[in-house]
C-alpha positions in Angstrom: 18.7 -59.2 98.2 20.9 -56.1 97.3 19.5 -52.7 97.3 19.4 -52.5 93.5 17.3 -55.5 93.6 14.6 -54.2 96.2 11.0 -53.6 94.8 10.3 -50.0 94.1 6.9 -48.5 94.6 6.0 -49.7 91.0 6.8 -53.5 91.7 5.3 -53.1 95.3 1.9 -51.8 94.0 1.9 -54.3 91.3 2.0 -57.0 93.1 -0.5 -55.9 96.1 -2.7 -55.6 92.8 -1.8 -58.6 91.3 -2.0 -60.7 94.7 -5.8 -59.4 94.9 -7.2 -59.4 91.0 -4.8 -62.3 90.8 -7.9 -64.9 91.4 -10.2 -62.8 93.0 -12.5 -61.7 90.3 -12.1 -64.4 88.1 -13.4 -66.8 90.7 -15.6 -64.9 92.8 -17.9 -62.7 90.3 -20.7 -65.3 90.0 -20.9 -66.4 92.9 -21.8 -63.0 94.7 -24.3 -62.2 91.7 -25.9 -65.7 92.9 -26.1 -64.0 96.4 -26.2 -60.1 96.2 -28.1 -60.0 92.9 -27.9 -56.2 91.7 -26.3 -55.3 94.8 -23.0 -57.2 93.9 -21.0 -53.7 93.5 -22.0 -52.8 96.5 -20.7 -56.1 98.3 -17.0 -55.3 96.4 -17.2 -51.7 98.1 -18.5 -52.8 101.8 -15.7 -56.1 101.5 -13.2 -53.4 100.2 -13.5 -50.6 103.1 -12.7 -53.6 105.4 -9.7 -54.8 103.3 -8.5 -50.8 103.0 -8.6 -50.3 106.7 -6.7 -53.6 107.6 -4.2 -52.6 104.3 -3.3 -49.9 106.8 -3.3 -51.9 110.2 -1.0 -54.6 108.1 1.4 -51.6 106.8 1.8 -49.9 110.3 2.4 -52.8 111.8 5.0 -54.0 109.7 6.9 -50.3 109.8 6.8 -50.5 113.5 8.4 -54.1 113.8 10.7 -53.2 110.8 10.5 -57.0 110.1 8.6 -59.7 107.5 6.0 -62.4 108.8 2.7 -60.8 109.0 0.4 -61.6 111.9 2.8 -64.1 112.8 5.5 -61.7 113.5 3.2 -59.1 115.0 1.6 -61.8 117.8 5.1 -63.0 118.4 6.0 -59.2 119.1 3.4 -58.8 121.6 4.6 -61.8 123.5 1.5 -64.2 122.1 3.4 -66.5 120.8 0.7 -69.3 121.2 -2.1 -67.7 119.7 0.7 -66.6 117.0 1.7 -70.4 116.5 -2.1 -71.5 116.0 -3.2 -68.2 114.2 -0.4 -69.1 111.8 -1.6 -72.9 111.5 -5.1 -71.3 110.7 -3.3 -68.5 107.9 -1.8 -71.5 106.1 -4.8 -73.0 105.8 -6.5 -70.5 104.4 -3.4 -69.9 101.6 -4.1 -73.4 100.6 -7.5 -73.2 100.3 -7.0 -70.0 98.2 -4.6 -71.5 95.9 -7.2 -74.3 95.2 -9.6 -71.4 94.2 -7.2 -70.2 92.0 -6.4 -73.6 90.7 -9.9 -74.7 90.1 -10.5 -71.4 88.3 -7.6 -71.7 86.0 -9.0 -75.4 85.3 -12.3 -74.1 84.4 -11.4 -71.3 82.0 -8.9 -73.3 80.0 -11.4 -76.4 79.5 -14.1 -73.9 78.8 -12.5 -72.7 75.7 -11.8 -76.4 74.6 -15.1 -77.6 75.7 -14.0 -80.2 77.4 -15.8 -82.6 79.8 -16.7 -81.8 83.4 -13.6 -84.2 84.8 -11.2 -82.1 82.4 -11.1 -78.9 84.9 -9.9 -80.8 87.9 -7.3 -82.7 86.1 -5.8 -79.3 85.5 -6.3 -77.6 88.6 -4.3 -80.4 89.5 -2.0 -80.3 87.4 -1.4 -76.4 87.4 -0.4 -76.9 91.1 1.9 -79.8 90.2 3.9 -77.8 87.8 4.1 -74.5 89.3 5.4 -76.3 92.9 8.1 -78.1 90.7 9.1 -74.5 89.4 9.3 -73.5 92.7 11.4 -76.4 94.2 14.0 -75.1 91.0 13.9 -71.5 92.1 12.5 -70.2 89.5 10.5 -67.1 90.8 8.5 -64.7 89.1 10.6 -61.1 88.6 9.0 -57.8 89.7 9.4 -56.7 86.2 7.5 -59.7 84.9 4.8 -59.1 87.5 4.1 -55.4 86.5 3.7 -56.7 82.8 1.2 -59.1 83.8 -0.9 -56.4 86.0 -1.0 -54.1 83.6 -1.8 -56.5 81.1 -4.7 -58.1 82.6 -5.9 -55.0 84.1 -6.1 -53.7 80.4 -8.5 -56.4 79.6 -10.6 -56.6 82.5 -11.0 -52.4 82.2 -11.5 -52.7 78.6 -14.4 -55.5 78.8 -16.0 -53.6 81.6 -16.1 -50.3 79.8 -17.6 -51.8 76.6 -20.2 -53.3 79.0 -21.5 -49.9 80.8 -21.5 -48.5 77.6 -24.3 -50.8 76.7 -26.0 -50.0 80.0 -29.4 -51.3 80.7 -30.7 -51.8 84.5 -32.7 -54.6 83.7 -29.5 -56.8 83.0 -29.1 -56.4 86.7 -31.7 -58.6 87.7 -32.4 -60.5 84.5 -33.8 -64.0 85.4 -33.1 -63.6 89.0 -35.4 -62.5 91.9 -34.9 -59.0 93.2 -32.7 -58.8 95.9 -32.6 -56.5 98.9 -29.5 -54.3 99.4 -29.0 -56.1 102.7 -27.9 -58.9 100.6 -24.9 -56.8 100.0 -23.4 -57.4 103.7 -23.8 -60.9 103.2 -22.1 -61.2 99.9 -19.3 -58.9 101.6 -18.6 -61.4 103.9 -18.9 -64.3 101.8 -16.6 -63.1 99.0 -13.5 -61.6 100.9 -11.1 -63.8 99.8 -10.9 -61.2 96.3 -9.3 -59.0 98.6 -6.8 -61.6 99.7 -3.2 -60.5 98.5 -2.0 -57.1 99.6 -1.1 -58.9 103.0 1.4 -60.9 101.3 3.8 -58.2 100.9 4.0 -57.9 105.0 6.3 -61.1 104.2 8.6 -59.0 102.0 9.2 -56.3 104.5 13.1 -56.4 103.8 12.6 -56.5 100.2 10.8 -53.6 99.5 12.6 -49.9 98.9 11.9 -47.6 101.7 9.3 -49.7 102.9 8.3 -47.1 105.9 7.2 -44.7 102.6 6.5 -47.3 99.8 4.7 -50.1 101.9 1.6 -48.2 103.0 1.2 -45.7 99.9 1.4 -49.1 97.7 -1.1 -51.3 99.7 -3.8 -48.7 100.6 -3.6 -47.3 96.7 -3.8 -50.5 95.5 -6.8 -51.7 97.5 -8.5 -48.3 96.3 -7.4 -49.4 92.7 -9.0 -53.0 93.1 -12.3 -51.6 94.7 -12.7 -49.6 91.3 -12.1 -52.6 89.0 -14.4 -55.0 91.1 -17.2 -52.6 90.7 -16.4 -51.7 86.9 -16.3 -55.2 86.1 -19.0 -56.5 88.0 -21.4 -53.9 86.2 -19.5 -54.2 83.3 -19.8 -58.0 82.9 -23.6 -58.0 84.1 -24.7 -55.5 81.5 -23.1 -58.0 78.7 -24.5 -61.4 80.0 -27.3 -60.9 82.6 -27.4 -61.7 86.1 -28.7 -65.3 85.0 -26.3 -66.1 82.4 -23.2 -65.3 84.9 -24.6 -67.6 87.8 -25.2 -70.6 85.7 -21.8 -70.3 84.4 -20.2 -68.9 87.8 -17.4 -70.8 87.2 -16.1 -69.2 84.0 -18.6 -65.8 84.3 -16.0 -63.5 82.8 -15.1 -65.8 80.0 -18.8 -65.6 79.2 -19.0 -61.9 79.2 -15.8 -61.7 76.9 -17.2 -64.1 73.8 -20.4 -62.0 74.5 -18.7 -58.7 74.1 -16.0 -59.5 71.4 -16.5 -63.2 70.6 -14.4 -65.8 70.3 -11.4 -63.1 70.5 -12.8 -61.9 73.6 -13.2 -65.2 75.1 -9.6 -66.0 74.2 -8.2 -62.5 75.8 -10.5 -63.4 79.2 -9.1 -66.6 79.2 -5.1 -66.0 78.6 -5.8 -63.0 81.5 -7.3 -65.3 83.8 -4.6 -68.3 83.2 -2.1 -65.6 83.5 -3.6 -64.2 87.2 -4.5 -67.5 88.7 -1.1 -69.4 87.9 0.3 -65.9 88.7 -1.6 -66.1 91.8 -0.8 -69.9 92.9 3.0 -69.2 92.2 3.0 -65.9 94.8 0.9 -67.9 97.1 2.9 -71.1 97.1 5.8 -69.5 97.3 5.2 -67.0 100.3 3.4 -69.6 102.2 6.3 -71.9 102.0 8.6 -69.4 103.6 5.6 -68.8 106.2 5.6 -72.4 107.2 9.6 -72.1 107.4 9.5 -69.1 109.5 6.7 -70.9 111.6 9.0 -74.2 111.9 12.0 -72.4 113.1 10.0 -70.9 116.0 9.4 -74.5 117.0 5.6 -74.1 116.0 6.0 -76.6 113.2 8.0 -79.8 113.0 11.5 -79.3 112.2 10.8 -81.2 108.9 9.1 -78.0 107.3 12.9 -75.6 108.0 14.8 -78.4 105.6 15.6 -76.7 102.4 16.7 -78.0 99.0 20.2 -77.0 97.2 18.4 -73.8 95.8 17.4 -72.6 99.3 13.4 -73.6 98.9 11.4 -75.2 101.8 11.3 -78.4 100.4 8.8 -80.3 102.3 6.7 -76.9 103.0 6.3 -76.5 99.4 5.0 -80.1 98.9 3.0 -80.2 101.5 1.2 -76.8 100.6 0.8 -78.3 97.0 -0.6 -81.5 97.8 -3.3 -80.2 100.1 -4.2 -77.1 97.5 -4.5 -80.0 94.7 -6.6 -82.2 96.2 -9.0 -79.4 97.2 -9.1 -78.3 94.0 -9.7 -81.5 92.7 -12.7 -82.3 94.7 -14.3 -79.1 96.1 -16.9 -77.0 94.8 -16.3 -73.1 94.2 -19.0 -72.0 96.2 -17.6 -73.6 99.4 -13.7 -73.1 98.7 -14.2 -69.3 98.3 -16.9 -69.5 101.3 -14.2 -71.3 103.5 -11.3 -69.1 102.6 -12.9 -65.8 103.2 -14.1 -66.8 106.6 -10.1 -67.6 107.6 -9.1 -63.7 106.1 -11.8 -62.2 107.7 -11.1 -63.8 111.2 -7.0 -62.9 110.6 -7.4 -59.5 109.3 -9.6 -59.0 112.6 -6.9 -60.1 115.1 -4.7 -57.7 112.9 -6.9 -54.6 113.1 -6.8 -55.8 116.5 -3.4 -56.0 117.4 -3.3 -52.5 115.4 -5.6 -51.0 117.9 -3.9 -52.2 120.8 -0.3 -51.3 119.7 -1.6 -47.8 119.2 -0.7 -47.5 115.5 -1.5 -44.6 113.8 -5.2 -43.6 113.4 -5.8 -46.8 115.6 -9.4 -45.8 115.7 -9.5 -46.9 112.3 -8.2 -50.3 113.1 -11.0 -50.7 115.8 -13.3 -49.9 113.0 -11.7 -52.5 110.9 -11.7 -55.4 113.7 -15.5 -54.4 114.4 -16.3 -54.5 110.8 -14.4 -58.2 110.4 -16.2 -59.3 113.6 -19.6 -58.3 112.3 -18.8 -60.0 108.8 -18.0 -63.1 110.3 -21.2 -63.2 112.4 -23.1 -62.6 109.3 -21.0 -65.0 107.4 -21.8 -67.8 110.1 -25.1 -67.5 110.2 -25.7 -67.3 106.5 -24.0 -70.4 106.3 -26.3 -72.5 108.6 -29.0 -71.8 107.1 -27.8 -72.1 103.7 -24.5 -74.1 103.5 -23.0 -75.4 106.6 -20.0 -77.2 105.3 -17.8 -74.5 105.3 -18.5 -73.1 108.5 -18.1 -76.7 109.9 -15.0 -77.4 108.2 -13.5 -73.7 109.5 -14.9 -74.7 113.2 -13.5 -78.3 112.8 -10.0 -76.7 111.7 -10.1 -74.4 114.5 -10.8 -76.8 117.3 -8.2 -79.2 116.1 -5.3 -76.5 115.9 -6.4 -75.3 119.2 -6.8 -78.9 120.6 -4.0 -80.6 118.5 -1.2 -77.9 118.2 -0.4 -78.2 121.8 0.0 -81.9 121.7 2.0 -81.7 118.9 4.4 -79.2 120.5 4.7 -81.1 123.5 5.7 -84.2 121.6 8.1 -82.2 119.3 9.7 -80.8 122.7 9.8 -84.5 124.2 11.7 -85.4 121.3 14.2 -82.7 121.2 15.1 -83.3 124.6 15.8 -87.0 124.3 
């Protein structure tokens, strides 16, 4: 990429915010209110603080090694190739889960407007991934200018809705129709919906494409996380003021559409739905492209089958994109919102915890913050796991099985690949 095409601060900041808000708040609002009730806003603060420290670790490690690749590159640089390979497999699974959440959300928001049956959102979810996979394979990527416009558009809609709701402040709405929750539920909530802050770290895959990355990357990522924390607080409070806690929980798949309709009638419903469509589609597209490149990078290091290195005429990793899209589409068609969100959040907590610990070991600037971040991630993992065991163990069991498969299956696959190469 030439100098003139490198991402400016505005583009970098917009991509970080877009990566987080892209599907985050549209997907998790009803889920977090069902867990933390009137303390949902505090869950966003606590998860945001862990994300803030993690953003610092990601940006400083990227600057230290001056390479793209995120956690995979960081682990390779400290000679932990085996751990890097295993973590990359788990992280790819996290991105696939995240894409399935975005697609699930896309399908439900669109179907809600037209009041179609329960089967239609799943068809839409499958279709949007298929369409964006085809677009990616043709080499048509969204420009940073388009990303800037779409990010500011959806922020305008979200902030307008939130401010309107807060102007109708009524504390009773925070617990309307539900039991009053203890403040401690906010900790459980923070651990459960951490995927709402997934997105900023995608910039670590684009280090070479950022203008003056040593200055731009840390400032853009940290300020983006701070901005998103503020947005999530406003949205969680404003939407609840408009609809009430019970209403958002009952319609958690389309919580913000309900709030938009309550605030501005059919116009509000349409505006929020458009924002949700653009946000989730943009997030699917960005995640699909970045994960495809990540798989290609990992395959070049011989940590995935060589099949995923192969590119088409547009220089796109063809088989990587196809594999990611197929798995995400299946999960979006079959999964439930709570399970997908919780499983994805657990994977990103594991990854961010490892990156924070690497930051501490590598003595990056303000390394004590990285240690705090690593401890915060560990505590969140323990709390989330304990809560899942008591309520719905499916996400936890799925992640444990995935980790075991990677730890046991990866060495076997790598051995077979090496033997094939030597033949």
